[in-house]
N, C-alpha and C positions, 0 to 999 in steps of 0.2 A: 482335694476337700472343701466343701463350702466355705467361706471366710468366714470370722466370725462376727457375728453381728451385733449391733447394740443393743443391750436387752432393755426392756422397757419396764421401769419403774415408777409405779403412781406415786406422786408429790403434789403437797399442796402449797408448794413454792410457788411464786409467780416466774412465766417462763418470757425468755426472749425469742424472737423468730428467725428461724431458720431460712435467710434471703439471700448471704452470700454466696455468688456462684462460683465457679471453679474460676475463673476469669479475672473477679474480684479478688481471690486468695493470692494468685499468682502476681497481681497489680500492688497489693499491700506489700508483698515480703521483698519486691523489688523496691518500691516506694523506700520502704524503712531501711533500706541498706545504701540507696542513691542519695547523695544529698551534698552539703558544704564538703564532707570529709573528703569526697572526688572532686569537686569542683573547684575548692582552693586548697586543703589542707595537703593534695596531693602533690602540688607542687614545693611545699615545705619538705614534704617527707624525701624526696628528689635530693634536695638542696643538702639535705641534714647528711644522709646515709649516701648517696651516688646512684645511680642507677640500679646497680648488684644489691646494695644494700635495702634500696626501696621495693625492689621487687623480691628478694629473700624474705623481708620482713610482713610484706602484704599476702605472700603465699603462706608461710608460716601461720599468722591469724586464719587465714581463709580456711585453710586446712579444721584448725581450732571451731570455728564457726558453723562449717558442715557437720563435725561429730555432733556439734549442740543441738545443731537443728534436726539430724536423723534422730537423735535422742529424742527431741521434744517431740516428732512426728511421728515415734512408735507409740507414745503415749497418747496424743491427741488423736491419733487415729482409731486407738482403740477406745478412748473415754474424751470424746470431742466435747468441752465443757469451757465455758468463757473463763471460769478460776483458772484455767488451764496448769501451769505449775505449780500455783498455790494450794491448789485443789490435790495434785499429784504430791506436793510432799506432804501434806497431812496424812494421806491414804496411805503412802508408801515410806514413810520415813517416819514421821513424827506431827502430831497437830501443833506444835509448837513452831516446829521448822517452817509448817506451811502456814500460819500466822505470820510469821517474821517476813516470810517472801511475799505475803500478800501487800502486806502494808508497804513493803519495802519498794514495791513496784508501783502501788500506785502513787506513794510520795514523789518517784521518779518521773513519772510522766505529769505527774502535776505541774511540779516545778519545772519540767522541760517546757508544760505551755504557756509560761512565762516567761522563759528564756527566749520563748519562740516569737512572743510579743515584743520584747523589747529588740529581739534582730529582726524583723521586719518593719519595724520603725525607723531604725537605723537604716534601711536599706531603700527605704522610701525616701529618704534625706537625700538619694540621689540625685531622683529628679526635683522633689520640692524641698529645697535647701530651707527656706523661710517658715514653712508650716510647722505647727508644735508637733512634735512626734509623738504625743500623746494620743492625739487623734487617729493615726493610724494604727495604734494598739488597740484603741477601743474598737474601732473598724473592724478590725480582724479577728478581736474576740468575738465580736457579735456573728460574722460570718463562720467560724467555728463553730460556735454554739448552735447555729441554724442547720450546721451541716451534720450536727451528731444528734439534733431533737425530732429532723424529720421522719427518720425511717434509718434503720441497717441498711437498706438498699441504697439510699441517698447518701449514706457514708461511703460505702462499697463504691459506688460509681465516681462520686468526687475524688477518692481514692485511686481509682482505675485512670481517671484524667489527668491527676497531676502527675502519676508516676508514668502516663505516657509521654507525657511533656519531657521529662526528663530521659525515659528511655531514647527516644528520639534526637534528643540534644547529642547523647554520647554517641549513638550510632553516625552523626553528622559529621561529629567531630573525630571519630574515627575515618570515617570516608575521608576528611579532608586531611587529616595526618597523612596517610596513606599517598595521596596524591602529591601532598610535597615530598615526601619520604622518596619517591619514583619519579619526582620531578615533572609529573603533569600539572602541576598548579605551583603557582608562585615565581615561575620564571628562573627555579635554580636546578640547578643538576642533582640527579640521585643521592639521595643522604648515605654514607655509611654508618659505622660503628666509632666515627672518631670522637663522639663525645662521651662517649663509654669511657675513654683510656686516658682522656685528658687529668691533670691535676693527679690525682691518687685512687682516681678510679679503677673500676666500677665501685669499688667497697669503701668509699669515704668515709672516714672518721673509724675506722675499724667496726669491730664486734658491740660495742656500748651505743653507737650509733644506730645498728639494726636492733636493737634492746629499745632503744628510745622511739624509734619508728613503729614499732610493734604496738607500743600504747596509742599512737597516734592514729594506727590501722584498727585498733579494737575499738576505739571510739566510733570510728567510720563506720564499722560494721553493726554498731547496736540500734536495734529496731526490726533486726530479722525475726526475732522471737515473737512479734506480734502475729504472725502465723496461728501460735499456739492457741492465743486468747480470741483472733476470728473465728477458729473451729467450732466452737460454741455456738457460732450463728452461722454457720454453712450449710450449704446443702450437700446431701451425701457425703460425709468426711470422710468415710472409709476410703472411698476413691478419690475424691477430690484433693484430700492434704498429700499424700505420697505423690500424685501429680505434680504438685502445686513443689514440693519439696525438690523432685527430679529435676524438674525444668528450671525454678528459680536460682538454686545455689551454683550452679555452672554458669548462668547468666552474667550474674554479680561479680563471680571471682576474675569471667572471663573480663567483664568493664573494667574491672581497676586494673588487673595486669595488663591489659594490652593497651591502655591510656597510658598508664606510667611508661611503659616501653616505647609508646610512640613518642611522649613527650621527652622523653631522654634522648632520643635521637633525633629531634629538631632544637632542642631547646638545651644549651650547655648546664648541666646540674650546677655549675659555678657561677650562674648569674645571679646577682643578688635580689633581683624582685621575687624571685620566687620563695625566699624567706617571707615572704609579706603575704599574709591572708586577706589581701583586698581584691575586690571584682579586677580592678585596671590591670592586677599584676597575675591574675589568674592564669594557669597555665594555658587552660581553657581559650580565654580571651586571648592570651597573646598569638595560640596558634592560628586563631581567626582572623586576627589582625596580618597576619604574615601574608595571606594571600589578599589583603586589601578591603576585608571587609571591615569599615571606619565606625560603624556602630555596634561592633562587636562586645565592648563591656556594656553598654545599653542591653543589649540582647541577654548577656550573661548575667546581668543584674535582674532581669526580669525572669528568667529560668530559676536562678537563686532564691527570687520572692515565691515562686511554687514550691521551692524545695524546705521552705520554713512553712509558709502555710499546711503542707502535706505532713511536715513533722509536728506542727500543732494539732491538725485534725487525727491525727493517730494518737496523739498524745491523750488527747480529752475523750476519745474512744475508748483507750487502752485502760486509764484511768476508773473511768465510770464503771466499765464492766469489772474490773477487778475488787471495787469499792464496794457493788452489788452483791459479788458474789461472797466476799465477808462479810456482806450482812444477811444473807441467805444462810451462809455457814454457822451464824451466831458470832462471828469474830468482829462486828460492828453494829451499829445501834440498828434496830430492826426497820426504821422508818425508810432506810435507804435501800430495802430489797424491794420497794414500791417501783410496778413496771406498767405505763398506760397504755393504749389500746393499741398503740401502733410497736408494741414491743421495746418500747426503749425506759430502760431505769432512772427514771424523772430526778428524782431524789437525789440518786448519785451522780447524776450530770449536773445539777444545780450547785450540791456541793463541792464537787470538783471545780466547778466555775468561778464560785468564789474564793475557793483556796488558791487556786490558780493566780485569781485576781490579785490578791492580799498579797501573795508572792511576788506579784509584778510592783505593785507599788511600793514595795522595798527597794527595789531598783531606784527608786525616785530622792530616797534618805540621803543619798550623795549629792544630793542639789544638780546632777545630770544623768540623764538615761543611762542605765548600766552602771554608775557607780558604786550603789549603794551597800555598804560592808556586810548587812544581813543578806542580801540577795547573793553577795558573792560567796558566800559562806552555805547561804541553800545549795546554790549550781553543784558548789563542788561535792558536798555530799550524794545529789543525785547523779553525776556523773561517774562516781564509783559503784553505784547500786545495780549498774547495768552489766556489770561484771561478777557482781555478787549473784547475780539472778542467773548467770552464767553456770557460774560455779554451783548453784543448787540445783539447775535441771542435769546437770551431769551427775551429780550425786543422787538424786532421785532416779534417775533412769538406770543407774546401775541397781539401786535396791528393786526397782520393780521389776526388771529383768532376773535377779536374784532370786525374788521372791516367786515369780511365773514358773519359774523351774522347780524349786524348792516344793510347789506345792503341785509338780506335776502335770502339768499344763503345756498342753502343744503349740510348740512356737509357728508350725504351720498353720495355726487359726488366728496369728495377729494379722489384722488389716495392713500393718506397713512394720517390715523390720530393719531396724539398724543393722548395719555392714560391720565387722569389725569388733564386734561387743567380745570381749571389756576394752579393748585398747583405745575406741572412739571417746567414751567418757572420762577414761583416767585420762588421757591427752589431754584432752579439752580441760579437765579439772586442773590439772599442772601448770598449763600453758596461761589458764586463767589467772591462776594463785600467782605465779610468779608476775605477770603484767600487775596484779593489786599490790603486791609487796613495793613493787619499783615505781609507785607512780610517786613518790617523792625522791627520786632519784637525782633531780636536777639541783633540789634543795642541799643533798649531802655533798655532790660533786661539786658545788660552786666555790669551795676552797675558803670560804668566810665563815663568819658566826652561821649558826642554823637560825634560821627564822622559824622559831616557832609556830607563830600564830598562821604561817602559811603553810606550815608542817601539818598542825593538827587540821586546818581547811582541807587540805588533801585527803587525811583518810579519816572524817570525820562521819562518812557514811558507813564503815566497820564498826565503831562501836554502838552507832544507831540501832544497826541490826542486831546486833550480840545482845543490846538492851529489849528489843522486841522479843528475841526468840527467848532469851533466857529467863526474861521477866516472865512470860505466859509460862513458861515450861515451871516457874517457882509456884504461882498463882494456881495454876490446874494441874497440878504435880502431872504433868504428861511424861509419858517416855517412847523411847524406841520401839515403833511396831516390829516383833519377830516376824521373820521371813513368812512363817507358817501359819501366822495371823493376818496376814496382808489382805484386805477385802477386794476380791475383783469382781464380786457380783452385782453391789450397788453402785450401776452407772446411770446417770441422769437421762431422762427420756428424749427421745430426739425424735419431734415431730415433725414432719415435713410440711 
């Protein structure tokens, strides 16, 4: 049977341009997940939970993210819009839920842009210790803004090459690691599994350590949902989105699992330096130094800098498109819906840039870059919002599929169908919820008096989301959409 094509709906709303190719989508998804979580935090995860615990945690979270991505892909291939899960939540759950999802995601990435500006400035101090850090932050903000204002293809190309640098680095790392393991590089004998069994390995510190690493792994995988936002500007989304999903996820999981596995074989998980999240003690740096690459730390610093720029670039793109969608749907001021001749939502981009800059300036209030108290709170709320998005995607997909079947529509007509429904979204929902609840575990487990300000900072993203959701629901008097009233016909026009 012929696959369901996107129906054309005439609209006076300004339109974006569908100029993202399949290779752009693949690299945007890869680049969204490979970053400091792999290059730096993987060593800390290994040190905390041991080889077995780290591998188990990343596998659990990786499977959860797989189901989130397949849920998103089913909806994105069916209805490729830049509003992505915000639009889907509005149509398939409740307009108030979609409103909260959209503003939550915009806020998440706008603050992330500020965080990446701070990180980039600190990274540049590795080479230029005497230069004022704010100079680098302003420079990188300008670069990110220019990459986003040129055209969506310009954004796609920049992300393609940013991601390519990270992918090549991981491949070189794995090749080097296997050379060491088999005694080809480094001048040593072939390695066995001795490092897995030292101390109380392979499951160091038991179950609670695995639980703690699951939270680290969750943050590492955040950004994969960018594929859904990019779907609104992709060429032939009905074919390219499923293709990207099928190829990207397994590469990401393979990179993480294989990297942690070979690090555990080469470096004892009891090594104290693994607990530090610095470039000099990154497991990638340590492995490259193992074969005599003296400039390994500097090279990894450069790679991590491209990761930071990539995250800032993606953050600017995602938050701009989400803000534009909210404006088009009447959930944000109308002037934000303006699109220029290159298909760029110019006012949404300028607004996001200003908000990100203000958030960055709050980092200076403590007298030193990154120590601002207000900035710390903003960053904590932003970190929680990524997990809230994944919960929302799982809920929305569950409702989408139930409504689709309730109206007697044929699943065979979907351009892409998520496997293992309803287990997939239910599993993802439960795992995400556990991770959200467990964010404050360290505070409660410390054994001393509870640090209430720290606890509030950890969970502040949850009440912010609830205020957006319930506040809009109260003002607009919205209700949960009955399954038989979900509208599957009103889909955006896809111009080639």
